[in-house]
TIFI-884232 format. One record per residue: residue in three letters; x, y, z of N, C-alpha, C, O in turn. Coordinates in Angstrom, 1 decimal. Layout:
ALA, X, Y, Z, X, Y, Z, X, Y, Z, X, Y, Z;
...
***
This chain:
MET, 69.6, 32.5, -31.7, 69.4, 33.5, -30.7, 70.5, 34.5, -30.7, 71.6, 34.2, -30.7;
ILE, 70.0, 35.8, -30.7, 71.0, 36.9, -30.7, 71.4, 37.2, -29.3, 70.6, 37.4, -28.4;
ARG, 72.7, 37.1, -29.1, 73.3, 37.3, -27.7, 73.7, 38.7, -27.5, 74.1, 39.4, -28.5;
PRO, 73.7, 39.2, -26.3, 74.1, 40.6, -26.0, 75.6, 40.7, -26.0, 76.4, 39.7, -26.0;
VAL, 76.1, 42.0, -26.1, 77.5, 42.3, -26.2, 78.3, 41.7, -25.1, 79.5, 41.3, -25.3;
GLU, 77.8, 41.7, -23.9, 78.6, 41.2, -22.7, 78.9, 39.7, -22.8, 79.9, 39.3, -22.5;
TYR, 77.9, 39.0, -23.4, 78.1, 37.6, -23.6, 79.2, 37.4, -24.7, 80.1, 36.6, -24.6;
VAL, 79.0, 38.1, -25.8, 79.9, 37.9, -27.0, 81.4, 38.3, -26.6, 82.3, 37.6, -26.9;
ALA, 81.5, 39.4, -25.8, 82.9, 39.8, -25.4, 83.5, 38.8, -24.4, 84.7, 38.6, -24.5;
SER, 82.7, 38.2, -23.6, 83.2, 37.2, -22.6, 83.6, 35.9, -23.3, 84.6, 35.3, -22.8;
ILE, 83.0, 35.4, -24.3, 83.4, 34.1, -24.9, 84.3, 34.2, -26.1, 84.9, 33.2, -26.5;
ALA, 84.5, 35.4, -26.6, 85.4, 35.6, -27.7, 86.9, 35.3, -27.3, 87.3, 35.6, -26.3;
ASP, 87.6, 34.6, -28.3, 89.0, 34.3, -28.1, 89.8, 35.5, -28.5, 90.9, 35.8, -28.0;
LEU, 89.3, 36.2, -29.5, 90.0, 37.4, -30.2, 89.0, 38.5, -30.4, 87.9, 38.3, -31.0;
ILE, 89.3, 39.7, -29.9, 88.5, 40.9, -30.2, 89.4, 41.9, -30.9, 90.5, 42.3, -30.3;
VAL, 89.1, 42.3, -32.1, 89.9, 43.2, -32.9, 89.1, 44.3, -33.6, 87.9, 44.2, -33.8;
THR, 89.9, 45.3, -34.0, 89.3, 46.3, -34.9, 90.2, 46.3, -36.2, 91.3, 45.9, -36.1;
GLY, 89.6, 46.8, -37.2, 90.4, 46.8, -38.5, 89.5, 47.0, -39.7, 88.4, 47.5, -39.6;
LYS, 90.0, 46.5, -40.8, 89.1, 46.6, -42.0, 89.3, 45.5, -43.0, 90.4, 44.8, -43.0;
ILE, 88.3, 45.2, -43.8, 88.3, 44.2, -44.8, 89.2, 44.6, -45.9, 89.1, 45.7, -46.4;
ILE, 90.1, 43.8, -46.3, 91.0, 44.1, -47.5, 90.6, 43.3, -48.7, 91.0, 43.7, -49.9;
SER, 89.9, 42.2, -48.6, 89.4, 41.4, -49.7, 88.3, 40.4, -49.3, 88.3, 40.0, -48.1;
VAL, 87.4, 40.1, -50.2, 86.3, 39.2, -49.9, 86.3, 38.1, -51.0, 86.4, 38.4, -52.2;
GLU, 86.1, 36.8, -50.5, 85.9, 35.8, -51.5, 85.4, 34.5, -50.8, 85.9, 34.1, -49.7;
ASN, 84.5, 33.8, -51.5, 84.1, 32.5, -51.1, 83.6, 32.4, -49.6, 84.0, 31.4, -48.9;
GLY, 82.8, 33.3, -49.1, 82.3, 33.2, -47.8, 83.3, 33.6, -46.7, 83.0, 33.4, -45.5;
THR, 84.5, 34.1, -47.1, 85.4, 34.6, -46.1, 85.9, 36.0, -46.5, 85.7, 36.5, -47.6;
TYR, 86.6, 36.6, -45.6, 87.3, 37.9, -46.0, 88.6, 38.0, -45.2, 88.8, 37.4, -44.1;
GLN, 89.5, 38.7, -45.9, 90.8, 39.0, -45.3, 90.7, 40.2, -44.5, 90.1, 41.2, -45.0;
PHE, 91.1, 40.2, -43.2, 90.9, 41.3, -42.3, 92.2, 41.8, -41.8, 93.0, 41.1, -41.2;
LYS, 92.5, 43.1, -42.1, 93.7, 43.7, -41.6, 93.4, 44.3, -40.2, 92.6, 45.2, -40.1;
ILE, 94.1, 43.8, -39.2, 93.9, 44.2, -37.8, 94.6, 45.5, -37.5, 95.8, 45.7, -37.8;
ALA, 93.8, 46.5, -37.0, 94.4, 47.8, -36.6, 94.8, 47.7, -35.1, 95.8, 48.3, -34.7;
GLU, 93.9, 47.1, -34.3, 94.1, 47.0, -32.9, 93.5, 45.7, -32.3, 92.4, 45.3, -32.7;
THR, 94.3, 45.1, -31.4, 93.8, 43.9, -30.7, 93.3, 44.3, -29.3, 94.1, 44.9, -28.5;
ILE, 92.1, 44.0, -29.0, 91.5, 44.3, -27.7, 91.7, 43.1, -26.7, 91.9, 43.3, -25.5;
LYS, 91.5, 41.9, -27.2, 91.6, 40.7, -26.4, 92.2, 39.6, -27.3, 91.9, 39.5, -28.5;
GLY, 93.1, 38.8, -26.7, 93.7, 37.7, -27.4, 95.0, 38.1, -28.1, 95.5, 39.2, -27.9;
LYS, 95.5, 37.1, -28.8, 96.8, 37.3, -29.6, 96.5, 37.2, -31.1, 95.8, 36.2, -31.5;
SER, 97.0, 38.1, -31.9, 96.8, 38.0, -33.3, 98.0, 38.5, -34.1, 98.9, 39.1, -33.6;
VAL, 97.9, 38.2, -35.4, 98.8, 38.7, -36.3, 98.2, 39.8, -37.1, 97.0, 40.1, -36.8;
GLY, 98.9, 40.5, -37.9, 98.3, 41.6, -38.6, 97.2, 41.4, -39.6, 96.4, 42.3, -39.9;
LEU, 97.1, 40.1, -40.1, 96.2, 39.8, -41.2, 95.6, 38.5, -40.8, 96.3, 37.5, -40.6;
ILE, 94.2, 38.4, -40.8, 93.6, 37.1, -40.6, 92.5, 36.8, -41.6, 92.0, 37.8, -42.2;
THR, 92.1, 35.6, -41.8, 91.0, 35.2, -42.6, 89.8, 34.9, -41.7, 89.9, 34.2, -40.7;
VAL, 88.7, 35.6, -42.0, 87.5, 35.5, -41.2, 86.4, 34.8, -42.0, 86.1, 35.2, -43.1;
GLN, 85.8, 33.7, -41.4, 84.6, 33.1, -42.0, 83.4, 33.9, -41.8, 83.1, 34.3, -40.6;
GLN, 82.7, 34.3, -42.8, 81.5, 35.1, -42.7, 80.4, 34.2, -42.0, 80.3, 33.0, -42.2;
PHE, 79.5, 34.9, -41.2, 78.5, 34.1, -40.6, 77.3, 33.9, -41.5, 77.1, 34.6, -42.5;
SER, 76.6, 32.8, -41.3, 75.4, 32.5, -42.1, 74.2, 33.3, -41.6, 73.8, 33.3, -40.5;
GLU, 73.7, 34.1, -42.6, 72.6, 35.0, -42.2, 71.3, 34.1, -42.2, 71.2, 33.1, -42.9;
TRP, 70.4, 34.6, -41.4, 69.1, 34.0, -41.4, 68.1, 35.1, -41.1, 68.5, 36.3, -40.9;
GLU, 66.8, 34.8, -41.2, 65.7, 35.8, -41.1, 65.9, 36.9, -40.0, 65.7, 38.1, -40.3;
CYS, 66.3, 36.5, -38.8, 66.4, 37.4, -37.7, 67.8, 38.0, -37.5, 68.0, 38.8, -36.5;
ASP, 68.7, 37.6, -38.3, 70.1, 38.1, -38.0, 70.8, 38.2, -39.4, 71.4, 37.2, -39.9;
VAL, 70.8, 39.4, -39.9, 71.5, 39.7, -41.2, 72.6, 40.7, -41.0, 72.6, 41.5, -40.1;
ARG, 73.5, 40.6, -41.9, 74.7, 41.5, -41.9, 74.2, 42.9, -42.3, 73.3, 43.0, -43.1;
TYR, 74.8, 43.9, -41.7, 74.3, 45.3, -41.9, 74.5, 45.7, -43.4, 73.7, 46.5, -43.9;
ALA, 75.5, 45.1, -44.0, 75.7, 45.4, -45.5, 76.6, 44.2, -46.0, 77.3, 43.6, -45.2;
LYS, 76.5, 44.0, -47.3, 77.3, 42.9, -47.9, 78.8, 43.2, -47.6, 79.3, 44.3, -47.7;
ALA, 79.6, 42.2, -47.2, 81.0, 42.3, -46.9, 81.7, 42.9, -48.1, 81.5, 42.5, -49.3;
ALA, 82.5, 44.0, -47.9, 83.2, 44.6, -49.0, 84.5, 45.2, -48.6, 84.7, 45.6, -47.4;
LYS, 85.4, 45.3, -49.5, 86.7, 45.8, -49.3, 86.6, 47.2, -48.7, 85.8, 48.0, -49.2;
GLY, 87.4, 47.5, -47.6, 87.4, 48.8, -47.0, 86.4, 49.0, -45.8, 86.5, 50.0, -45.1;
GLN, 85.5, 48.0, -45.6, 84.6, 48.2, -44.4, 85.4, 48.1, -43.2, 86.3, 47.2, -43.0;
GLN, 85.2, 49.0, -42.2, 85.8, 49.0, -40.9, 84.9, 48.3, -40.0, 83.7, 48.5, -39.9;
LEU, 85.5, 47.4, -39.2, 84.7, 46.5, -38.3, 85.3, 46.4, -36.9, 86.5, 46.6, -36.8;
PHE, 84.5, 46.1, -36.0, 84.9, 45.7, -34.6, 84.4, 44.2, -34.5, 83.2, 43.9, -34.6;
LEU, 85.4, 43.3, -34.4, 85.0, 41.8, -34.5, 85.3, 41.1, -33.1, 86.3, 41.4, -32.4;
PHE, 84.3, 40.2, -32.8, 84.4, 39.3, -31.7, 84.5, 37.9, -32.3, 83.6, 37.5, -33.0;
LEU, 85.7, 37.2, -32.2, 85.9, 36.0, -32.9, 86.3, 34.8, -32.0, 86.8, 35.0, -30.9;
LYS, 85.9, 33.6, -32.5, 86.3, 32.3, -31.9, 87.2, 31.6, -32.9, 86.9, 31.7, -34.1;
LYS, 88.2, 31.0, -32.4, 89.0, 30.1, -33.3, 88.5, 28.7, -33.2, 88.6, 28.1, -32.2;
ILE, 87.9, 28.2, -34.3, 87.3, 26.9, -34.4, 88.0, 26.2, -35.5, 87.9, 26.6, -36.7;
ASN, 88.6, 25.0, -35.2, 89.3, 24.2, -36.2, 90.3, 25.0, -37.0, 90.4, 24.9, -38.2;
GLY, 91.0, 25.9, -36.3, 92.0, 26.7, -37.0, 91.6, 27.9, -37.8, 92.4, 28.6, -38.4;
LYS, 90.2, 28.1, -37.8, 89.7, 29.3, -38.5, 89.0, 30.2, -37.6, 88.4, 29.8, -36.6;
TYR, 89.1, 31.5, -37.9, 88.3, 32.5, -37.1, 86.9, 32.6, -37.6, 86.6, 32.9, -38.8;
GLU, 86.0, 32.5, -36.6, 84.6, 32.6, -36.9, 84.0, 33.7, -36.0, 84.4, 33.9, -34.9;
ILE, 83.0, 34.4, -36.6, 82.4, 35.5, -35.9, 81.5, 34.9, -34.8, 80.7, 34.0, -35.0;
VAL, 81.6, 35.4, -33.6, 80.7, 35.0, -32.5, 79.3, 35.5, -32.6, 79.1, 36.8, -32.7;
ASN, 78.3, 34.7, -32.7, 76.9, 35.0, -32.7, 76.5, 36.0, -33.8, 75.8, 37.0, -33.5;
GLY, 76.9, 35.7, -35.0, 76.4, 36.5, -36.1, 76.7, 38.0, -36.0, 77.8, 38.4, -35.7;
SER, 75.7, 38.8, -36.3, 75.8, 40.2, -36.4, 76.2, 40.9, -35.1, 76.8, 42.0, -35.0;
THR, 76.0, 40.2, -33.9, 76.4, 40.7, -32.6, 78.0, 40.7, -32.5, 78.5, 41.6, -31.8;
GLY, 78.6, 39.8, -33.3, 80.1, 39.7, -33.2, 80.8, 40.4, -34.3, 82.0, 40.4, -34.4;
GLU, 80.0, 41.0, -35.2, 80.6, 41.7, -36.4, 79.9, 43.1, -36.5, 78.9, 43.3, -37.1;
LEU, 80.6, 44.1, -35.8, 80.0, 45.4, -35.7, 80.6, 46.4, -36.6, 81.8, 46.5, -36.7;
PRO, 79.7, 47.1, -37.4, 80.3, 48.1, -38.3, 80.8, 49.3, -37.5, 80.3, 49.7, -36.4;
VAL, 81.9, 49.9, -38.0, 82.4, 51.2, -37.5, 82.2, 52.2, -38.6, 82.9, 52.2, -39.6;
ILE, 81.3, 53.1, -38.3, 80.9, 54.1, -39.3, 81.0, 55.5, -38.7, 80.4, 55.7, -37.6;
ASP, 81.7, 56.4, -39.3, 81.9, 57.7, -38.8, 82.4, 57.7, -37.4, 82.0, 58.5, -36.6;
GLY, 83.3, 56.8, -37.1, 83.9, 56.8, -35.7, 83.0, 56.2, -34.6, 83.3, 56.4, -33.4;
LYS, 81.9, 55.5, -35.0, 81.0, 55.0, -34.0, 80.8, 53.5, -34.3, 80.7, 53.1, -35.5;
VAL, 80.6, 52.7, -33.2, 80.3, 51.3, -33.3, 78.8, 51.3, -33.1, 78.2, 51.9, -32.3;
THR, 78.1, 50.5, -34.0, 76.6, 50.4, -33.9, 76.3, 49.0, -33.4, 76.5, 48.0, -34.0;
LEU, 75.6, 49.0, -32.2, 75.0, 47.7, -31.6, 73.6, 47.7, -32.1, 72.7, 48.3, -31.5;
MET, 73.3, 46.8, -33.1, 72.0, 46.8, -33.7, 70.9, 46.4, -32.8, 69.8, 46.9, -33.0;
TYR, 71.2, 45.5, -31.9, 70.1, 44.9, -31.1, 70.2, 45.3, -29.6, 69.7, 44.5, -28.8;
GLU, 70.8, 46.4, -29.3, 71.0, 46.9, -28.0, 70.3, 48.3, -27.9, 70.2, 49.0, -28.9;
SER, 69.9, 48.6, -26.7, 69.2, 49.9, -26.4, 70.1, 50.6, -25.4, 70.4, 50.0, -24.4;
PRO, 70.3, 51.9, -25.6, 71.0, 52.7, -24.6, 70.2, 52.9, -23.3, 70.8, 53.2, -22.2;
ASP, 68.9, 52.7, -23.4, 68.1, 52.9, -22.2, 67.2, 51.6, -22.0, 66.4, 51.3, -22.8;
HIS, 67.4, 50.9, -20.9, 66.7, 49.7, -20.7, 65.2, 49.8, -20.5, 64.5, 48.9, -20.6;
ILE, 64.8, 51.0, -20.2, 63.4, 51.3, -20.0, 62.6, 51.3, -21.3, 61.5, 50.8, -21.5;
PHE, 63.3, 52.0, -22.3, 62.7, 52.2, -23.6, 63.4, 51.2, -24.6, 64.2, 51.7, -25.4;
LYS, 63.0, 50.0, -24.6, 63.7, 48.9, -25.4, 63.7, 49.2, -26.9, 64.5, 48.7, -27.6;
HIS, 62.7, 50.0, -27.3, 62.5, 50.3, -28.8, 63.6, 51.3, -29.3, 63.5, 51.5, -30.5;
SER, 64.4, 51.8, -28.5, 65.3, 52.9, -28.9, 66.6, 52.4, -29.5, 67.6, 53.2, -29.5;
TYR, 66.7, 51.2, -29.9, 68.0, 50.7, -30.5, 68.0, 51.1, -32.0, 66.9, 51.4, -32.5;
PRO, 69.1, 51.1, -32.7, 70.4, 50.6, -32.3, 71.1, 51.6, -31.4, 70.8, 52.8, -31.4;
TYR, 72.1, 51.1, -30.6, 72.9, 51.9, -29.7, 74.2, 52.2, -30.4, 74.9, 51.3, -30.8;
GLN, 74.5, 53.5, -30.6, 75.8, 53.9, -31.2, 76.7, 54.5, -30.2, 76.3, 55.3, -29.3;
VAL, 78.0, 54.0, -30.2, 79.0, 54.4, -29.2, 80.2, 54.8, -30.0, 80.6, 54.1, -30.9;
ASN, 80.8, 55.9, -29.5, 82.1, 56.3, -30.1, 83.1, 55.2, -30.0, 83.1, 54.5, -29.0;
ILE, 83.9, 54.9, -31.0, 84.8, 53.8, -31.1, 85.8, 53.7, -29.9, 86.1, 52.7, -29.4;
GLU, 86.3, 54.9, -29.6, 87.3, 54.9, -28.5, 86.6, 54.5, -27.2, 87.2, 53.8, -26.3;
GLU, 85.5, 55.0, -26.9, 84.7, 54.7, -25.7, 84.3, 53.2, -25.7, 84.4, 52.6, -24.6;
PHE, 84.0, 52.7, -26.9, 83.6, 51.3, -27.0, 84.8, 50.4, -26.7, 84.7, 49.5, -25.9;
LYS, 85.9, 50.7, -27.3, 87.1, 49.9, -27.1, 87.5, 49.9, -25.6, 87.8, 48.8, -25.0;
ALA, 87.5, 51.1, -25.0, 87.9, 51.2, -23.6, 86.9, 50.4, -22.7, 87.3, 49.8, -21.8;
GLY, 85.6, 50.5, -23.1, 84.6, 49.8, -22.3, 84.7, 48.3, -22.4, 84.6, 47.6, -21.4;
ILE, 85.0, 47.8, -23.6, 85.2, 46.3, -23.7, 86.4, 45.9, -23.0, 86.4, 44.9, -22.3;
LYS, 87.5, 46.6, -23.2, 88.8, 46.3, -22.5, 88.5, 46.2, -20.9, 88.9, 45.3, -20.3;
GLY, 87.9, 47.3, -20.4, 87.6, 47.3, -19.0, 86.7, 46.2, -18.6, 86.9, 45.6, -17.5;
PHE, 85.6, 45.9, -19.4, 84.7, 44.9, -19.0, 85.4, 43.5, -18.9, 85.1, 42.8, -17.9;
ILE, 86.2, 43.1, -19.9, 86.8, 41.8, -19.8, 87.9, 41.7, -18.7, 88.3, 40.7, -18.3;
ARG, 88.4, 42.9, -18.3, 89.3, 42.9, -17.2, 88.6, 42.7, -15.8, 89.1, 42.1, -14.9;
VAL, 87.4, 43.3, -15.7, 86.6, 43.3, -14.5, 85.8, 42.0, -14.3, 85.6, 41.5, -13.2;
PHE, 85.2, 41.5, -15.4, 84.3, 40.4, -15.4, 84.7, 39.2, -16.3, 85.4, 39.4, -17.3;
SER, 84.3, 38.0, -15.9, 84.4, 36.8, -16.8, 83.0, 36.1, -16.6, 82.4, 36.2, -15.5;
MET, 82.6, 35.4, -17.6, 81.4, 34.7, -17.6, 81.6, 33.3, -17.1, 82.5, 32.6, -17.5;
SER, 80.6, 32.8, -16.3, 80.7, 31.4, -15.8, 80.2, 30.5, -16.8, 79.6, 30.9, -17.9;
GLU, 80.4, 29.2, -16.6, 79.7, 28.2, -17.4, 78.2, 28.3, -17.2, 77.7, 28.8, -16.3;
TYR, 77.5, 27.8, -18.2, 76.0, 27.9, -18.1, 75.5, 26.9, -17.0, 75.9, 25.8, -16.9;
ASP, 74.7, 27.5, -16.2, 74.1, 26.7, -15.1, 72.7, 26.1, -15.5, 71.8, 26.9, -15.6;
LYS, 72.7, 24.8, -15.9, 71.5, 24.2, -16.4, 70.3, 24.2, -15.4, 69.2, 24.5, -15.8;
GLU, 70.6, 24.0, -14.2, 69.6, 24.0, -13.1, 68.9, 25.4, -13.0, 67.7, 25.5, -12.9;
ALA, 69.7, 26.4, -13.0, 69.2, 27.8, -12.8, 68.8, 28.4, -14.2, 68.1, 29.4, -14.2;
ASN, 69.2, 27.7, -15.3, 68.9, 28.2, -16.6, 69.4, 29.6, -16.9, 68.7, 30.4, -17.4;
ARG, 70.7, 29.8, -16.5, 71.3, 31.1, -16.7, 72.9, 31.0, -16.6, 73.4, 30.0, -16.2;
PHE, 73.5, 32.1, -17.1, 74.9, 32.3, -16.9, 75.1, 33.2, -15.7, 74.2, 34.0, -15.3;
TYR, 76.3, 33.2, -15.1, 76.7, 34.1, -14.0, 77.9, 34.9, -14.5, 78.6, 34.4, -15.3;
PHE, 78.1, 36.0, -13.9, 79.4, 36.7, -14.2, 80.2, 36.8, -12.9, 79.7, 37.1, -11.8;
LEU, 81.5, 36.5, -13.0, 82.4, 36.5, -11.9, 83.1, 37.9, -11.9, 83.7, 38.3, -12.9;
GLN, 83.0, 38.6, -10.8, 83.7, 39.9, -10.7, 85.1, 39.6, -10.3, 85.3, 39.2, -9.2;
ARG, 86.0, 39.8, -11.2, 87.4, 39.5, -11.0, 88.2, 40.6, -10.4, 89.3, 40.4, -9.9;
ALA, 87.7, 41.8, -10.4, 88.4, 43.0, -9.9, 87.9, 43.4, -8.5, 86.9, 43.0, -8.0;
ARG, 88.8, 44.1, -7.8, 88.4, 44.6, -6.5, 87.4, 45.7, -6.7, 87.2, 46.2, -7.8;
GLU, 86.7, 46.1, -5.6, 85.6, 47.0, -5.7, 86.1, 48.4, -6.2, 85.3, 49.0, -7.0;
ASN, 87.3, 48.8, -5.8, 87.7, 50.1, -6.3, 88.0, 50.1, -7.9, 87.7, 51.1, -8.6;
GLU, 88.5, 49.0, -8.4, 88.7, 48.8, -9.8, 87.3, 48.8, -10.5, 87.2, 49.3, -11.6;
LEU, 86.3, 48.1, -9.9, 85.0, 48.0, -10.5, 84.4, 49.5, -10.6, 83.9, 49.8, -11.6;
GLN, 84.6, 50.2, -9.5, 84.0, 51.6, -9.5, 84.7, 52.5, -10.6, 84.1, 53.3, -11.2;
LYS, 86.0, 52.3, -10.8, 86.7, 53.0, -11.8, 86.2, 52.7, -13.2, 86.0, 53.6, -14.0;
PHE, 85.9, 51.4, -13.4, 85.3, 50.9, -14.7, 84.0, 51.6, -14.9, 83.7, 52.1, -16.0;
ILE, 83.1, 51.6, -13.9, 81.8, 52.1, -14.0, 81.8, 53.6, -14.3, 81.1, 54.1, -15.1;
ALA, 82.7, 54.3, -13.6, 82.8, 55.8, -13.8, 83.6, 56.2, -15.1, 83.6, 57.4, -15.4;
SER, 84.2, 55.3, -15.8, 85.1, 55.6, -16.9, 84.3, 56.2, -18.1, 84.8, 57.0, -18.8;
SER, 83.1, 55.8, -18.3, 82.3, 56.3, -19.4, 80.8, 55.8, -19.3, 80.5, 55.0, -18.5;
SER, 80.0, 56.5, -20.1, 78.6, 56.1, -20.0, 78.4, 54.7, -20.6, 77.5, 54.0, -20.1;
PHE, 79.2, 54.3, -21.6, 79.1, 52.9, -22.1, 79.5, 51.9, -21.0, 78.8, 50.9, -20.9;
SER, 80.5, 52.2, -20.3, 81.0, 51.2, -19.3, 79.9, 51.1, -18.2, 79.6, 50.0, -17.7;
LYS, 79.3, 52.3, -17.8, 78.3, 52.3, -16.8, 77.1, 51.5, -17.3, 76.5, 50.7, -16.6;
TRP, 76.7, 51.7, -18.6, 75.6, 50.9, -19.2, 75.9, 49.4, -19.2, 75.0, 48.7, -18.8;
MET, 77.1, 49.0, -19.5, 77.4, 47.6, -19.5, 77.3, 47.0, -18.1, 76.7, 46.0, -17.9;
TYR, 77.8, 47.7, -17.1, 77.7, 47.3, -15.7, 76.3, 47.1, -15.3, 75.9, 46.1, -14.7;
GLU, 75.5, 48.2, -15.5, 74.1, 48.2, -15.1, 73.3, 47.0, -15.8, 72.4, 46.4, -15.2;
LYS, 73.6, 46.8, -17.1, 73.0, 45.7, -17.8, 73.3, 44.3, -17.2, 72.4, 43.5, -17.0;
VAL, 74.6, 44.1, -16.9, 75.0, 42.9, -16.3, 74.4, 42.7, -14.9, 73.9, 41.6, -14.5;
GLN, 74.4, 43.8, -14.1, 73.8, 43.8, -12.8, 72.3, 43.5, -12.9, 71.7, 42.7, -12.0;
ARG, 71.6, 44.0, -13.9, 70.2, 43.8, -14.0, 69.8, 42.4, -14.5, 68.8, 41.8, -14.2;
ASN, 70.6, 41.8, -15.4, 70.3, 40.6, -16.1, 71.0, 39.3, -15.6, 70.6, 38.2, -16.1;
TYR, 72.0, 39.4, -14.8, 72.7, 38.3, -14.3, 73.0, 38.3, -12.8, 72.8, 39.4, -12.2;
THR, 73.4, 37.2, -12.3, 73.9, 37.2, -10.9, 75.4, 37.5, -11.0, 76.1, 36.8, -11.8;
ILE, 75.9, 38.4, -10.2, 77.3, 38.7, -10.2, 77.9, 38.0, -8.9, 77.5, 38.2, -7.8;
ILE, 78.9, 37.2, -9.1, 79.6, 36.5, -8.0, 81.0, 37.2, -7.8, 81.8, 37.3, -8.8;
LYS, 81.2, 37.6, -6.6, 82.5, 38.3, -6.3, 83.5, 37.2, -6.0, 83.3, 36.3, -5.2;
SER, 84.7, 37.4, -6.6, 85.8, 36.4, -6.3, 86.6, 36.8, -5.1, 87.5, 36.1, -4.7;
***
């Protein structure tokens, strides 16, 4: 199942930008340019995700590719969260969300492209304002906990169209619990 960006951002241990410096045996060496969430060193090894019919990499991993990564550390190795949702290409200064739509009414209008700086700020703000709850089996859903005060939430929403889009998406698709 392909998960949305708010889910991937919430469960990632490490969120970084940077570029691939070498590829071999199902992994690549990734030079980190900026850390958005978590703690990292300058160079990490990333396990490539297993592609399947409904979730393929945008292009074969290659030296020089710039990426925005959402990672989990599993058994000492960094793995991409949720396949292509957690490995986003950065092309011409934009992040491409392959399975997201900028307009929830016209679902067919994906992919959603966002300026890299706006995307970074939006993800940073989102993980500061919200955290995801454990899965509620009875209700068959996740909840988001609003960790920020109302004025901080309003600043996040007003900061960019991407931040506003993320907030509206969470508000539309999840229950928000205020702390």
